[in-house]
C-alpha positions, 0 to 999 in steps of 0.5 A: 099269909105266906108270900108267894114264891119268887120266880127263880132267875134263869141263866141263858134264857130267851133274850128280847127280840131287839137284843137278839137281833143286835147280837145276831148282826154282831156275831155274823160280822165277827164270824166272817172276820174270824174266818179271815183271821183263820186264813191269815194265821194259816197263811202266816204259818205257811209263809214263815215256814216256807220262805222264812227270810222273806217273812222276816224281811217284810215283817221288820221293814220300817217306815213312818215319820221318824221325827214324830217317833213313828218309824216302826216296823210292819209288825209294829204297825200291825200290833200298835196301829191296826189293833187300835181299830180293833180296840176302838170297836171293843170300846164301843161294844163295852159302852153299849153293853154298859148302857143298853146290853146285859151289863146295864142290869147288875143282876144280869151282869153278874154272870158274864162278869164273874165268868170272865174274871174267873176265866182270866184269874184261873189261867193266870194262876195255872201259868204261875203255878206251872212256872213256879214249880218249873223255875220259869219266868212269871212275866207271861202270866197274862198271856193265856187270860184272853179269849178271841171271840172272832176265832171262836166263832170261826171255829163254829162256822168251820165245823158247822155247829149250831149254837143257841142265841143265848149261849152265843150272846153269853160268849160275846158278852164274856169276850167284851168283859174279857177285852176290858180286863185285857185292856187294863192289864196292858195299861197297868202291867206293860207300861214301863215309863211315861212321857207326861207331855205326850200323855197330856197332849193325848188327854187334851185330844181326847177332851176335844174328841169328847166335846165335838161328840157332845156338840153333835159335830159330824164328819169323818174328816174331823174325827179321823185326823184327830184320832190319828193325833191322839193315837200318835201322842198315846204311843209316844207317851209310853202307854200302849197305843191301843188304849187310845182306841178304847178310850175313844170308843167308850166316849161314843153315845150308844143309846139313841135319842128320840127320833134316832133309829140307831145311836151314833155308837151303833152307826159308827160300829157298823161302819168300822167293824168290817175294817176291824174284822176284815182288815186290821185283825187279819193283818195283825195275825199275818205278821204276828202268827208267823212262827217256825213250826217243827217237831222239835219246836212243838216238843219244846212248847210242852217242855219249857215252863213258860210255853207249857203254862200258856197251853195249860192256861188256855186249855185247862185254866179257861175251861175250869175258870169260866165253868167254875165262875158260872156254877158259883154264880148259879150256886150263890144267886140261886139261879138255874139254867134254862130248861133247854140247856145242861151244864155240859153245854156251859162246859163246851162253851167254856172250853171254846173260850180257851181259843185265845189268839189276837190279844194273847199274841199281843200280850205275849209280845209285850211280856217277853219284849226283847227276847225274840226266841221266847216271844216266838215260842210263846206265839207257838204256844198260843197257837197250839193251846188254841188249837187244842181248845178248838178240838176239845170244844168241837168234840163237846159241841158235836155231842149236843149238836142235834139239840142245838139245831132243834133249838135254833130252828125253834128260834128262827121259825116264822110260820106266819111270815111277818118277820118276827120269830113265832117264839116271840109272839106267843102272847100276841092274839093277832099272831094266833088269829093269823096262825088259825087262818093259815091252819084253816086254809091248810085244813081246807086244802087237805079236805079237798085232796081227801075228796079227790083221792076218795073219788079216784078210789071209788072209780077203781072199785069196779072189776078189772 
């Protein structure tokens, strides 16, 4: 007897209701932060191009305890200090994805992992080829590999484009995996020398942090000072200080115990995310995105191999890599797209992922450290590449926006007003009984109105 055919797996299908609600909350916060990030980037460009001396003075102003090796410039504090908060949240997101999200299930994790890996490898390859044939520096190969989820969502918010929750969730998970590999790139390729005494102290501090978490110790007054010590030791060890933020984020428990409504990781992420999205990342953008933009400077971006490689990596490499990784995964796992979506939708999201801002700017500073001119030109290339990717993605998404809007309306419809979208209650008999009662009331009202209209019509049949 032949075995029954197995149901083909669908990519970008409907998520579970709890996962959908979590993703919606996370994306809402990222969208607000992305709008602030966009405002900060524009403010930085205006400031740097109208009052360049003032911008340089503030950015390079030093403060901090020199005895602890922390007499840093404002720009340096923003990159190494404030971004540690951003990577702390990224660490929590990654931990949650690994224990409770899409990355927990190997079959579900294949798609975002392969798409993210291809979405980083292809831009790096595009950069390398551009610079090999253009006799440029290969040091910036990692600059176009990062995706900025907040900036991408800000673009969606600004252009008013709807996007189905499955595609938004894919973009979020893709960015989480992208952040993980960006962290590894920073740790492995941008660490020149290591102070093992400071590194040992940081490891001991992380051990204490982990032990306190396992013992259930509570109180920000315990963890914040300890986190600052761990961050300071990590910075002085020679490893980029943002790694400390990731490590602490990964240590938080992200699955709730019995009787807990939310896990400690989710609770802390809810508290810290507004600080990251609303303060840390915008301030980093304010002191990192301020580069001179002129006709000549823009022209140089497209003629210098290093900067051209960054632009092509973000615009072409990201789109080809993510789309290709998704298509290959579907091809070799015999999965198919959701019935409501087409490959053109995947292409649009892949193009949107070419917006690489925060981490790309950070890696650009690390890659060309000591070369101020090339660092600024690389920042300009990141801005231009991200802008081109945003424009192309906008055009592609607008073509399908009516379809997306209809899908979003279906996902949000709640005709029985019980707080749960109707699409999640199709197998619930109680839902259908509630809807039957609603339709019966509506039918009775329509019959009453028909009788009233009929009586009025009969009354008007007499001679004028």
